[in-house]
C-alpha positions in Angstrom: 188.1 11.2 47.8 185.1 12.5 49.9 184.1 16.0 49.7 182.9 16.1 53.2 184.4 14.1 56.1 184.0 13.8 60.0 187.1 12.2 61.4 186.5 10.8 65.1 184.7 14.0 66.2 183.1 14.8 69.3 181.2 17.7 70.8 180.8 18.6 74.4 179.5 21.6 76.5 180.3 22.6 79.9 183.3 23.1 82.2 185.7 19.9 82.3 184.5 19.1 85.9 180.8 18.9 84.6 181.0 18.2 80.9 178.1 16.9 78.8 178.9 14.9 75.8 176.4 15.7 73.1 178.1 13.9 70.1 181.0 11.1 70.4 183.2 9.5 68.1 181.5 10.8 64.9 183.0 9.3 61.6 181.3 9.9 58.2 182.4 10.3 54.5 180.2 11.9 52.0 181.1 11.6 48.2 180.7 14.2 45.7 177.3 14.5 44.3 175.8 11.8 46.9 172.6 12.4 48.9 173.1 11.1 52.4 170.3 11.1 55.0 171.0 11.1 58.8 168.0 9.9 60.7 167.4 10.2 64.4 164.9 10.8 67.2 164.4 14.4 68.6 167.0 15.5 71.1 169.8 13.3 69.8 172.0 16.1 68.6 171.0 16.3 64.9 170.9 20.1 64.7 174.4 20.1 66.4 175.8 17.7 64.0 174.5 20.0 61.1 176.1 22.9 62.8 179.4 20.8 63.0 179.4 20.1 59.2 178.7 23.7 58.4 181.4 25.0 60.4 179.1 26.8 63.0 180.3 24.6 65.7 183.8 23.3 66.2 184.5 19.9 67.3 185.8 19.4 70.9 188.0 16.6 69.7 188.6 15.1 66.2 188.2 17.0 62.9 185.8 18.0 60.1 187.1 18.4 56.7 185.7 19.9 53.3 187.8 18.9 50.3 190.5 17.7 52.6 190.9 20.9 54.6 189.6 21.3 58.1 186.5 23.5 58.3 187.5 26.4 60.6 184.4 28.7 59.8 181.2 28.8 58.0 181.3 29.6 54.1 179.3 29.7 51.2 180.5 26.4 49.8 178.4 24.9 52.7 174.9 26.0 52.4 172.8 25.3 55.5 169.0 25.4 55.5 167.5 25.3 58.8 164.3 23.9 59.9 162.8 27.2 60.6 162.5 29.8 58.0 164.9 32.6 59.2 163.3 35.0 56.9 163.6 38.8 57.5 159.9 39.7 57.9 160.2 43.2 56.7 161.9 42.2 53.3 160.2 40.6 50.3 160.9 37.0 49.0 163.4 38.4 46.5 165.0 40.9 48.9 165.5 38.2 51.3 167.5 36.4 48.5 169.3 39.3 47.4 170.6 40.0 51.0 172.2 36.7 51.1 173.9 37.0 47.8 175.0 40.3 48.4 176.6 39.2 51.7 179.0 36.6 49.8 179.4 38.7 46.6 179.2 42.3 47.3 180.6 43.4 44.0 177.6 42.5 41.9 175.9 45.0 40.0 172.3 45.9 40.9 171.0 44.3 37.6 173.1 41.3 38.3 172.0 40.9 41.8 168.3 41.0 40.8 168.6 38.6 38.1 170.5 36.2 40.2 168.0 36.3 43.0 164.8 36.1 40.7 166.5 33.1 39.0 166.7 31.0 42.4 163.4 32.1 43.3 162.0 30.8 40.0 164.1 27.6 40.6 161.7 26.9 43.6 158.6 27.8 41.8 157.9 30.9 43.7 158.0 33.3 40.9 154.4 34.3 41.5 155.3 35.6 45.0 158.5 37.8 44.1 157.3 41.0 46.2 155.3 39.1 48.9 156.6 39.4 52.6 157.0 36.3 54.7 153.7 37.1 56.6 151.9 36.8 53.3 153.2 33.3 52.4 152.0 29.8 53.7 154.5 27.6 55.5 155.5 25.7 52.3 156.1 28.9 50.6 158.3 30.4 53.3 160.3 27.2 53.3 160.6 27.4 49.4 162.0 31.0 49.9 164.4 29.6 52.5 165.6 27.1 50.0 165.9 29.6 47.4 168.0 31.8 49.6 170.3 28.8 50.5 170.7 27.7 46.8 171.5 31.3 45.8 174.9 31.2 47.5 175.6 28.4 45.0 176.9 26.0 47.6 178.9 22.8 46.7 177.2 20.9 49.6 173.6 21.6 50.6 172.9 20.9 54.4 169.4 20.5 55.1 168.4 20.5 58.7 165.0 18.9 58.9 163.5 21.4 56.4 160.1 19.7 55.7 159.3 18.4 59.4 156.8 21.4 60.0 154.9 20.9 56.9 151.7 19.1 56.0 151.9 15.9 54.1 151.0 17.5 50.5 153.5 20.4 50.8 156.1 18.1 52.1 155.9 15.9 49.2 156.0 18.8 46.9 159.2 20.1 48.4 160.7 16.7 48.4 160.2 16.5 44.6 161.5 20.2 44.5 164.7 19.3 46.5 165.3 16.1 44.3 164.9 17.9 41.1 167.4 20.4 42.0 169.8 17.7 43.2 169.4 15.6 40.1 169.9 18.7 37.7 172.7 20.5 39.6 174.4 17.2 41.0 175.1 19.0 44.3 176.2 16.9 47.3 173.4 16.9 49.9 173.4 15.8 53.6 169.8 15.9 54.9 168.6 15.5 58.5 165.2 13.6 58.8 163.3 11.8 61.4 161.1 10.3 58.5 162.0 7.0 57.3 159.9 7.0 54.4 161.4 10.3 53.3 164.9 9.1 53.9 164.4 6.0 51.5 162.7 8.1 49.1 165.5 10.7 48.5 168.7 9.4 49.8 171.6 7.2 48.5 172.4 6.3 52.0 170.8 6.6 55.3 173.0 6.8 58.5 171.3 6.5 61.9 172.2 8.8 64.8 171.9 7.0 68.1 170.2 8.2 71.1 171.8 11.2 73.1 173.5 12.2 75.1 176.9 11.1 73.6 175.1 10.2 70.4 177.2 8.6 67.6 176.6 7.8 64.0 175.7 4.0 63.7 176.2 1.6 60.8 174.7 2.9 57.3 171.9 1.6 55.2 172.4 1.8 51.5 169.5 2.5 49.3 169.9 0.3 46.1 166.7 1.6 44.4 166.7 3.0 40.8 165.7 6.8 40.3 163.7 8.4 39.7 161.5 6.9 42.6 157.8 7.2 42.4 156.3 7.6 45.7 153.0 6.6 44.6 154.2 2.9 43.9 156.9 2.8 46.8 154.7 0.6 49.0 154.7 -2.1 46.1 158.5 -2.0 45.8 160.1 -5.0 47.7 163.3 -3.2 48.4 161.5 -0.1 49.9 159.5 -2.3 52.1 162.7 -4.2 53.2 164.7 -0.9 54.0 161.8 0.8 55.8 161.2 -2.5 57.8 164.9 -2.8 58.7 165.5 0.8 59.7 162.4 1.2 61.6 163.2 -1.9 63.5 166.7 -0.6 64.2 165.5 2.8 65.4 162.8 1.4 67.6 165.7 -0.7 69.1 167.6 2.2 69.8 164.6 3.8 71.6 164.0 0.7 73.7 167.8 0.4 74.6 167.7 4.2 75.7 164.6 3.7 77.8 166.2 0.5 79.7 169.3 2.7 80.4 167.0 5.5 81.8 165.3 2.7 84.0 168.6 1.6 85.2 169.4 5.0 86.6 169.0 5.0 90.5 166.3 7.3 91.5 166.6 9.8 94.1 164.6 9.4 97.3 161.6 11.6 97.6 161.8 14.0 100.2 158.8 15.6 101.5 159.3 18.6 103.5 157.4 18.9 106.8 154.5 21.2 107.0 155.6 24.4 108.8 153.3 27.0 110.3 154.7 30.4 110.6 154.2 32.1 114.1 151.1 34.3 114.3 152.0 38.0 113.6 148.8 39.2 115.5 149.5 40.9 118.7 148.7 38.6 121.8 147.1 40.4 124.8 147.1 39.0 128.5 143.5 38.8 129.6 143.0 39.9 133.3 140.1 38.8 135.2 137.3 41.3 135.3 137.4 43.0 138.7 133.9 43.2 140.4 134.8 46.3 142.5 132.5 49.1 141.8 130.8 46.8 139.3 127.5 48.2 140.4 128.2 51.9 139.9 126.5 53.6 137.1 128.6 56.2 135.3 
């Protein structure tokens, strides 16, 4: 039985007379301990999809289920990590994590709370920065702190909304390894949004493309039949990696071309150029009378 399911769900915004369909007819089943990557272009509705899975967004039609039960609201079992860091700037790394833990388990003693927070900060290899504020951290370190905060809730499903897209290549690869190590040790279920094909093939068991918006939907999946662990340094020599990368890239480029064709088919509105308009002068106009020559020779 799937731990997380989307059953024919759609998300629309606006009044019925002028409604925008963001996501349509979504169907997805995620098995326990599975790592699924959803790949798509910017603006397709990937973050809306994540909010749907996390219970932050309710479907307009259809249903989203966790362990067979309809998701009515967000909860600690569904841990969502956003693309931006969302750390409170006046709190240290440990204090940011403690705040999250305390929100879901307020009965913990101060010592247990401190120990649990430090455990998850150490898990993401940030123990050298326990007491640092977010402004004292690099982008990669802030993202590690954000990951520690999400993991500290001990979620059964980890939802990652493009968590690595803003990082440089080296930091991104380090955090990829970090997430994979945590996933393999703890055997959590992971759904990750990405726009990077290489990243998806490196990390996931399945890759599910999201078509172009508006009205995007989940397309036919690609299974990643590659042994683990996967060494990024030798991936370009792996025939299965190269085959998958080529197929997925071609599929996504096809979606992009189709979207551009649909845009080109839309009848453009005529260009209307307003006529130039000169407002009337506001300066007073005086009627000029002819100068009289009467008494013109008189000297005052």
